[in-house]
N, CA, C and O of each residue as an XYZ file, in Angstrom:
588
protein
N      27.269     26.475     38.501
C      26.058     25.682     38.387
C      26.420     24.204     38.485
O      27.412     23.759     37.908
N      25.634     23.476     39.198
C      25.867     22.053     39.392
C      25.052     21.293     38.349
O      23.849     21.512     38.208
N      25.717     20.401     37.625
C      25.019     19.583     36.629
C      24.561     18.291     37.286
O      25.314     17.647     38.016
N      23.347     17.934     37.022
C      22.814     16.703     37.606
C      22.693     15.624     36.536
O      22.959     15.857     35.357
N      22.290     14.450     36.975
C      22.105     13.316     36.073
C      20.998     13.610     35.053
O      21.103     13.227     33.888
N      19.948     14.286     35.495
C      18.836     14.566     34.586
C      19.234     15.565     33.519
O      18.757     15.483     32.387
N      20.111     16.517     33.865
C      20.583     17.464     32.855
C      21.342     16.747     31.752
O      21.147     17.031     30.570
N      22.202     15.824     32.135
C      22.973     15.068     31.157
C      22.046     14.215     30.283
O      22.210     14.140     29.065
N      21.073     13.578     30.934
C      20.128     12.743     30.187
C      19.315     13.593     29.211
O      19.028     13.167     28.092
N      18.947     14.810     29.650
C      18.175     15.695     28.795
C      18.975     16.101     27.555
O      18.447     16.091     26.443
N      20.235     16.454     27.746
C      21.086     16.832     26.633
C      21.279     15.675     25.655
O      21.263     15.877     24.441
N      21.459     14.474     26.178
C      21.620     13.300     25.317
C      20.350     13.020     24.526
O      20.411     12.693     23.341
N      19.201     13.148     25.181
C      17.941     12.880     24.479
C      17.674     13.943     23.413
O      17.095     13.628     22.373
N      18.085     15.203     23.645
C      17.915     16.252     22.637
C      18.705     15.929     21.377
O      18.208     16.112     20.266
N      19.924     15.454     21.544
C      20.727     15.122     20.366
C      20.161     13.909     19.652
O      20.167     13.850     18.422
N      19.668     12.935     20.420
C      19.091     11.762     19.759
C      17.800     12.125     19.031
O      17.487     11.534     17.998
N      17.043     13.097     19.563
C      15.823     13.538     18.889
C      16.157     14.226     17.576
O      15.497     13.976     16.567
N      17.151     15.075     17.568
C      17.509     15.763     16.327
C      18.051     14.773     15.303
O      17.808     14.923     14.106
N      18.785     13.762     15.765
C      19.270     12.724     14.856
C      18.102     11.944     14.262
O      18.095     11.628     13.073
N      17.113     11.638     15.102
C      15.940     10.905     14.634
C      15.146     11.731     13.623
O      14.652     11.199     12.629
N      15.026     13.046     13.885
C      14.310     13.910     12.951
C      15.027     13.990     11.609
O      14.388     13.975     10.557
N      16.351     14.074     11.646
C      17.124     14.121     10.404
C      16.982     12.815      9.632
O      16.867     12.819      8.406
N      16.992     11.711     10.350
C      16.832     10.392      9.713
C      15.444     10.276      9.074
O      15.302      9.776      7.958
N      14.418     10.751      9.806
C      13.048     10.688      9.283
C      12.903     11.576      8.054
O      12.224     11.199      7.099
N      13.534     12.754      8.064
C      13.495     13.653      6.914
C      14.136     13.001      5.692
O      13.638     13.134      4.574
N      15.232     12.303      5.910
C      15.912     11.603      4.825
C      15.007     10.508      4.244
O      14.937     10.330      3.028
N      14.327      9.789      5.115
C      13.402      8.735      4.676
C      12.248      9.350      3.886
O      11.839      8.809      2.859
N      11.726     10.479      4.365
C      10.612     11.135      3.673
C      10.995     11.583      2.267
O      10.206     11.433      1.334
N      12.199     12.133      2.107
C      12.663     12.548      0.781
C      12.803     11.349     -0.152
O      12.435     11.414     -1.325
N      13.333     10.267      0.379
C      13.505      9.049     -0.428
C      12.150      8.496     -0.874
O      11.982      8.092     -2.025
N      11.198      8.485      0.040
C       9.862      7.984     -0.294
C       9.175      8.893     -1.320
O       8.443      8.401     -2.179
N       9.398     10.200     -1.246
C       8.810     11.120     -2.223
C       9.359     10.841     -3.616
O       8.616     10.883     -4.597
N      10.667     10.555     -3.708
C      11.255     10.213     -4.999
C      10.656      8.927     -5.546
O      10.351      8.836     -6.735
N      10.486      7.928     -4.677
C       9.907      6.651     -5.113
C       8.458      6.828     -5.571
O       8.046      6.216     -6.556
N       7.679      7.659     -4.868
C       6.290      7.898     -5.260
C       6.208      8.600     -6.605
O       5.297      8.341     -7.392
N       7.160      9.490     -6.870
C       7.165     10.212     -8.145
C       7.453      9.269     -9.308
O       6.959      9.482    -10.415
N       8.244      8.232     -9.066
C       8.572      7.267    -10.119
C       7.447      6.272    -10.377
O       7.398      5.653    -11.440
N       6.552      6.116     -9.423
C       5.503      5.102     -9.521
C       4.559      5.392    -10.688
O       4.137      6.530    -10.891
N       4.239      4.356    -11.443
C       3.334      4.483    -12.583
C       1.884      4.453    -12.090
O       1.605      3.883    -11.036
N       0.959      5.061    -12.843
C      -0.448      5.016    -12.435
C      -0.990      3.585    -12.542
O      -0.465      2.784    -13.315
N      -2.035      3.258    -11.771
C      -2.574      1.899    -11.820
C      -3.165      1.574    -13.187
O      -3.663      2.460    -13.882
N      -3.108      0.290    -13.572
C      -3.602     -0.135    -14.886
C      -5.116     -0.275    -14.922
O      -5.723     -0.134    -15.983
N      -5.728     -0.546    -13.789
C      -7.181     -0.731    -13.684
C      -7.653     -1.813    -14.644
O      -8.511     -1.571    -15.492
N      -7.096     -2.993    -14.508
C      -7.416     -4.097    -15.406
C      -8.852     -4.584    -15.226
O      -9.439     -5.111    -16.171
N      -9.424     -4.423    -14.047
C     -10.773     -4.908    -13.793
C     -11.862     -3.927    -14.173
O     -13.042     -4.202    -13.956
N     -11.490     -2.790    -14.737
C     -12.471     -1.765    -15.102
C     -12.677     -1.792    -16.604
O     -11.713     -1.790    -17.370
N     -13.938     -1.818    -17.026
C     -14.267     -1.862    -18.455
C     -13.822     -0.558    -19.129
O     -13.962      0.518    -18.548
N     -13.290     -0.650    -20.345
C     -12.804      0.554    -21.043
C     -13.883      1.625    -21.243
O     -13.584      2.818    -21.199
N     -15.125      1.209    -21.460
C     -16.178      2.206    -21.674
C     -16.446      3.014    -20.404
O     -16.851      4.174    -20.483
N     -16.226      2.414    -19.244
C     -16.400      3.135    -17.980
C     -15.229      4.094    -17.767
O     -15.413      5.212    -17.286
N     -14.034      3.653    -18.125
C     -12.859      4.512    -17.972
C     -12.882      5.712    -18.918
O     -12.331      6.763    -18.593
N     -13.511      5.566    -20.078
C     -13.564      6.649    -21.059
C     -14.445      7.798    -20.613
O     -14.261      8.923    -21.078
N     -15.400      7.550    -19.723
C     -16.319      8.599    -19.296
C     -15.584      9.661    -18.487
O     -14.735      9.329    -17.659
N     -15.902     10.941    -18.716
C     -15.267     11.996    -17.906
C     -15.766     11.933    -16.459
O     -16.826     11.371    -16.184
N     -15.005     12.506    -15.555
C     -15.343     12.429    -14.129
C     -16.650     13.133    -13.779
O     -17.265     12.811    -12.762
N     -17.087     14.089    -14.603
C     -18.339     14.780    -14.309
C     -19.559     14.040    -14.857
O     -20.687     14.482    -14.637
N     -19.365     12.935    -15.559
C     -20.464     12.120    -16.069
C     -21.135     11.405    -14.895
O     -20.484     11.086    -13.900
N     -22.443     11.157    -15.019
C     -23.188     10.530    -13.929
C     -22.678      9.138    -13.602
O     -22.524      8.802    -12.428
N     -22.414      8.324    -14.609
C     -21.983      6.941    -14.373
C     -20.469      6.782    -14.515
O     -19.999      5.718    -14.919
N     -19.709      7.812    -14.194
C     -18.257      7.726    -14.301
C     -17.694      6.818    -13.210
O     -18.368      6.507    -12.228
N     -16.461      6.408    -13.401
C     -15.787      5.532    -12.449
C     -15.671      6.206    -11.080
O     -15.882      5.561    -10.053
N     -15.339      7.489    -11.061
C     -15.185      8.218     -9.797
C     -16.509      8.275     -9.042
O     -16.540      8.059     -7.830
N     -17.602      8.565     -9.749
C     -18.915      8.605     -9.097
C     -19.303      7.231     -8.560
O     -19.817      7.117     -7.447
N     -19.058      6.200     -9.344
C     -19.423      4.848     -8.910
C     -18.650      4.442     -7.665
O     -19.211      3.809     -6.770
N     -17.375      4.796     -7.594
C     -16.590      4.484     -6.404
C     -17.146      5.224     -5.181
O     -17.180      4.679     -4.078
N     -17.581      6.474     -5.393
C     -18.170      7.247     -4.299
C     -19.494      6.614     -3.851
O     -19.785      6.564     -2.656
N     -20.289      6.135     -4.805
C     -21.548      5.485     -4.469
C     -21.303      4.209     -3.671
O     -22.050      3.909     -2.740
N     -20.274      3.463     -4.023
C     -19.962      2.225     -3.301
C     -19.613      2.540     -1.850
O     -20.057      1.842     -0.939
N     -18.819      3.587     -1.633
C     -18.442      3.962     -0.266
C     -19.682      4.352      0.532
O     -19.821      3.964      1.692
N     -20.578      5.113     -0.077
C     -21.812      5.521      0.596
C     -22.660      4.312      0.957
O     -23.140      4.202      2.084
N     -22.844      3.407      0.006
C     -23.681      2.232      0.253
C     -23.046      1.288      1.280
O     -23.765      0.644      2.045
N     -21.723      1.196      1.309
C     -21.066      0.380      2.332
C     -21.319      0.960      3.717
O     -21.499      0.213      4.679
N     -21.333      2.281      3.825
C     -21.657      2.914      5.103
C     -23.083      2.640      5.530
O     -23.343      2.390      6.707
N     -24.014      2.683      4.584
C     -25.417      2.391      4.877
C     -25.558      0.944      5.335
O     -26.259      0.659      6.305
N     -24.889      0.032      4.633
C     -24.968     -1.387      4.991
C     -24.372     -1.630      6.368
O     -24.909     -2.420      7.144
N     -23.287     -0.971      6.676
C     -22.644     -1.156      7.982
C     -23.541     -0.644      9.105
O     -23.706     -1.317     10.122
N     -24.123      0.543      8.927
C     -25.001      1.116      9.946
C     -26.237      0.241     10.158
O     -26.654      0.007     11.292
N     -26.811     -0.232      9.070
C     -27.995     -1.092      9.185
C     -27.630     -2.419      9.848
O     -28.412     -2.957     10.632
N     -26.453     -2.943      9.540
C     -26.013     -4.193     10.169
C     -25.827     -4.043     11.659
O     -26.104     -4.977     12.412
N     -25.359     -2.879     12.108
C     -25.208     -2.647     13.544
C     -26.559     -2.637     14.242
O     -26.701     -3.181     15.337
N     -27.549     -2.019     13.612
C     -28.895     -2.005     14.196
C     -29.478     -3.418     14.186
O     -30.107     -3.845     15.154
N     -29.267     -4.123     13.104
C     -29.818     -5.476     12.962
C     -29.271     -6.424     14.033
O     -30.016     -7.239     14.578
N     -27.984     -6.321     14.331
C     -27.353     -7.224     15.292
C     -27.300     -6.680     16.712
O     -26.704     -7.300     17.593
N     -27.915     -5.528     16.940
C     -27.860     -4.896     18.252
C     -28.519     -5.775     19.306
O     -29.535     -6.422     19.051
N     -27.927     -5.787     20.486
C     -28.494     -6.567     21.600
C     -29.369     -5.697     22.494
O     -29.855     -6.152     23.530
N     -29.565     -4.468     22.097
C     -30.378     -3.542     22.870
C     -31.835     -3.995     22.813
O     -32.392     -4.198     21.733
N     -32.438     -4.149     23.975
C     -33.830     -4.623     24.046
C     -34.831     -3.530     23.685
O     -36.007     -3.820     23.462
N     -34.374     -2.267     23.624
C     -35.279     -1.166     23.281
C     -35.611     -1.122     21.797
O     -36.585     -0.480     21.404
N     -34.823     -1.790     20.971
C     -35.066     -1.788     19.529
C     -36.044     -2.921     19.203
O     -35.722     -4.092     19.407
N     -37.241     -2.578     18.695
C     -38.217     -3.635     18.394
C     -37.789     -4.473     17.178
O     -36.930     -4.079     16.391
N     -38.415     -5.621     17.066
C     -38.074     -6.543     15.984
C     -38.374     -5.943     14.610
O     -37.679     -6.235     13.638
N     -39.416     -5.099     14.532
C     -39.729     -4.443     13.259
C     -38.562     -3.596     12.771
O     -38.247     -3.591     11.581
N     -37.923     -2.884     13.689
C     -36.776     -2.050     13.321
C     -35.604     -2.922     12.881
O     -34.896     -2.572     11.936
N     -35.394     -4.040     13.547
C     -34.316     -4.958     13.161
C     -34.566     -5.529     11.773
O     -33.638     -5.648     10.973
N     -35.813     -5.883     11.484
C     -36.152     -6.419     10.163
C     -35.974     -5.348      9.077
O     -35.494     -5.637      7.981
N     -36.367     -4.112      9.400
C     -36.193     -3.014      8.451
C     -34.708     -2.791      8.176
O     -34.309     -2.564      7.034
N     -33.896     -2.856      9.226
C     -32.450     -2.674      9.065
C     -31.858     -3.811      8.236
O     -30.947     -3.587      7.439
N     -32.372     -5.036      8.417
C     -31.883     -6.170      7.631
C     -32.189     -5.965      6.146
O     -31.335     -6.205      5.293
N     -33.410     -5.522      5.843
C     -33.778     -5.269      4.450
C     -32.941     -4.147      3.862
O     -32.535     -4.217      2.702
N     -32.682     -3.123      4.643
C     -31.864     -2.001      4.169
C     -30.433     -2.467      3.904
O     -29.837     -2.086      2.898
N     -29.880     -3.285      4.794
C     -28.526     -3.811      4.606
C     -28.436     -4.664      3.356
O     -27.508     -4.518      2.561
N     -29.394     -5.549      3.184
C     -29.377     -6.432      2.017
C     -29.565     -5.640      0.722
O     -28.946     -5.958     -0.293
N     -30.417     -4.610      0.751
C     -30.603     -3.767     -0.424
C     -29.329     -3.022     -0.790
O     -28.980     -2.921     -1.966
N     -28.632     -2.501      0.218
C     -27.385     -1.781     -0.037
C     -26.315     -2.721     -0.583
O     -25.569     -2.354     -1.491
N     -26.238     -3.930     -0.033
C     -25.255     -4.896     -0.529
C     -25.565     -5.316     -1.963
O     -24.651     -5.510     -2.764
N     -26.837     -5.455     -2.288
C     -27.225     -5.781     -3.658
C     -26.876     -4.656     -4.622
O     -26.410     -4.910     -5.732
N     -27.099     -3.423     -4.204
C     -26.774     -2.274     -5.051
C     -25.265     -2.184     -5.277
O     -24.816     -1.837     -6.369
N     -24.494     -2.496     -4.249
C     -23.031     -2.515     -4.395
C     -22.628     -3.545     -5.451
O     -21.744     -3.285     -6.268
N     -23.270     -4.708     -5.435
C     -22.977     -5.733     -6.447
C     -23.304     -5.234     -7.850
O     -22.543     -5.480     -8.786
N     -24.444     -4.527     -8.008
C     -24.803     -3.953     -9.314
C     -23.739     -2.970     -9.793
O     -23.334     -3.000    -10.955
N     -23.290     -2.100     -8.890
C     -22.293     -1.095     -9.275
C     -20.985     -1.776     -9.679
O     -20.372     -1.407    -10.681
N     -20.567     -2.757     -8.907
C     -19.310     -3.453     -9.226
C     -19.421     -4.205    -10.545
O     -18.453     -4.273    -11.303
N     -20.593     -4.769    -10.827
C     -20.793     -5.456    -12.103
C     -20.734     -4.452    -13.246
O     -20.181     -4.749    -14.305
N     -21.300     -3.266    -13.041
C     -21.228     -2.218    -14.070
C     -19.776     -1.818    -14.329
O     -19.369     -1.648    -15.479
N     -19.006     -1.669    -13.265
C     -17.608     -1.264    -13.421
C     -16.837     -2.318    -14.214
O     -15.987     -1.971    -15.034
N     -17.117     -3.581    -13.985
C     -16.347     -4.628    -14.668
C     -16.862     -4.934    -16.071
O     -16.079     -5.354    -16.923
N     -18.169     -4.734    -16.342
C     -18.719     -5.091    -17.651
C     -19.082     -3.890    -18.514
O     -19.081     -3.998    -19.741
N     -19.391     -2.755    -17.908
C     -19.808     -1.589    -18.668
C     -21.299     -1.545    -18.941
O     -21.770     -0.623    -19.607
N     -22.056     -2.513    -18.447
C     -23.510     -2.570    -18.649
C     -24.217     -2.344    -17.320
O     -24.002     -3.088    -16.363
N     -25.066     -1.312    -17.260
C     -25.832     -1.038    -16.041
C     -27.085     -1.894    -16.091
O     -27.891     -1.760    -17.011
N     -27.259     -2.775    -15.109
C     -28.389     -3.700    -15.128
C     -29.422     -3.402    -14.052
O     -30.430     -4.103    -13.968
N     -29.203     -2.392    -13.236
C     -30.151     -2.055    -12.171
C     -31.229     -1.120    -12.712
O     -31.044     -0.461    -13.735
N     -32.343     -1.078    -12.014
C     -33.455     -0.221    -12.421
C     -33.212      1.229    -12.017
O     -33.675      2.150    -12.691
N     -32.486      1.434    -10.918
C     -32.213      2.773    -10.415
C     -30.719      3.026    -10.377
O     -29.927      2.084    -10.404
N     -30.327      4.294    -10.316
C     -28.921      4.671    -10.199
C     -28.819      5.886     -9.292
O     -29.832      6.497     -8.950
N     -27.629      6.231     -8.911
C     -27.377      7.385     -8.049
C     -26.757      6.943     -6.740
O     -26.658      5.749     -6.455
N     -26.344      7.907     -5.957
C     -25.665      7.592     -4.703
C     -26.586      6.841     -3.748
O     -26.142      5.956     -3.017
N     -27.869      7.195     -3.757
C     -28.850      6.528     -2.895
C     -29.920      5.807     -3.704
O     -31.020      5.587     -3.197
N     -29.632      5.440     -4.932
C     -30.591      4.790     -5.847
C     -31.836      5.653     -6.021
O     -32.955      5.142     -5.982
N     -31.650      6.949     -6.212
C     -32.787      7.860     -6.243
C     -33.274      8.197     -7.644
O     -34.321      8.830     -7.783
N     -32.549      7.797     -8.692
C     -32.940      8.145    -10.063
C     -33.320      6.886    -10.834
O     -32.676      5.845    -10.710
N     -34.379      7.004    -11.630
C     -34.822      5.892    -12.472
C     -33.984      5.872    -13.745
O     -33.788      6.908    -14.380
N     -33.494      4.701    -14.115
C     -32.649      4.560    -15.305
C     -33.506      4.646    -16.563
O     -34.589      4.065    -16.622
N     -33.023      5.367    -17.562
C     -33.672      5.426    -18.872
C     -33.091      4.305    -19.726
O     -31.878      4.232    -19.923
N     -33.954      3.439    -20.229
C     -33.489      2.296    -20.998
C     -33.427      2.637    -22.473
O     -34.215      3.441    -22.971
N     -32.496      2.027    -23.158
C     -32.308      2.251    -24.588
C     -32.405      0.900    -25.294
O     -31.788     -0.073    -24.862
N     -33.193      0.839    -26.400
C     -33.297     -0.383    -27.179
C     -32.111     -0.433    -28.139
O     -31.963      0.424    -29.011
N     -31.275     -1.444    -27.963
C     -30.103     -1.594    -28.810
C     -30.463     -2.403    -30.056
O     -30.090     -2.044    -31.173
N     -31.191     -3.494    -29.846
C     -31.647     -4.326    -30.951
C     -33.076     -4.757    -30.651
O     -33.310     -5.403    -29.630
N     -34.030     -4.425    -31.497
C     -35.416     -4.787    -31.230
C     -35.577     -6.319    -31.227
O     -34.976     -7.031    -32.032
N     -36.398     -6.785    -30.306
C     -36.609     -8.216    -30.188
C     -37.718     -8.673    -31.137
O     -38.646     -7.919    -31.431
N     -37.614     -9.897    -31.604
C     -38.650    -10.494    -32.406
C     -38.593    -10.159    -33.890
O     -39.408    -10.685    -34.648
N     -37.709     -9.346    -34.327
C     -37.614     -9.011    -35.752
C     -36.500     -9.858    -36.378
O     -35.433    -10.060    -35.799
N     -36.794    -10.333    -37.564
C     -35.790    -11.117    -38.291
C     -34.839    -10.166    -38.998
O     -35.272     -9.285    -39.741
N     -33.587    -10.335    -38.776
C     -32.580     -9.442    -39.353
C     -32.460     -9.636    -40.858
O     -32.230     -8.671    -41.586
N     -32.611    -10.851    -41.330
C     -32.376    -11.176    -42.738
C     -33.538    -10.781    -43.650
O     -33.368    -10.769    -44.869
N     -34.671    -10.469    -43.123
C     -35.809    -10.146    -44.012
C     -35.974     -8.691    -44.287
O     -36.888     -8.300    -45.015
């Protein structure tokens, strides 16, 4: 059998590929060890009362993060419609998309404020703001404490 230049090149590339795979495997093992040593995040910007809630609670940290992702998607989609150069989209639709974008951005601000302070200040809650918040009187107004 006659060996050609391409045969030699093929054999050389096969060995370099196996060397590269072995090197990558070594890197992957090292990174796995480093990840195992890594400590969990401190979450300094999250209020302790929010962190104490279990994940299945309605206003838990995990749910709020999921709501933020959903609302960011809504804001992005509405912003694309609002800024679209397509002449088929009437101005009414652009204005509706602008209001939807601004509403979603405002709701994101409410959620982030809740995460940092522990106080829900919005009238509605939920992934799409679909539930009315039940308010609780903590201290009645207008009554003198000392009397």
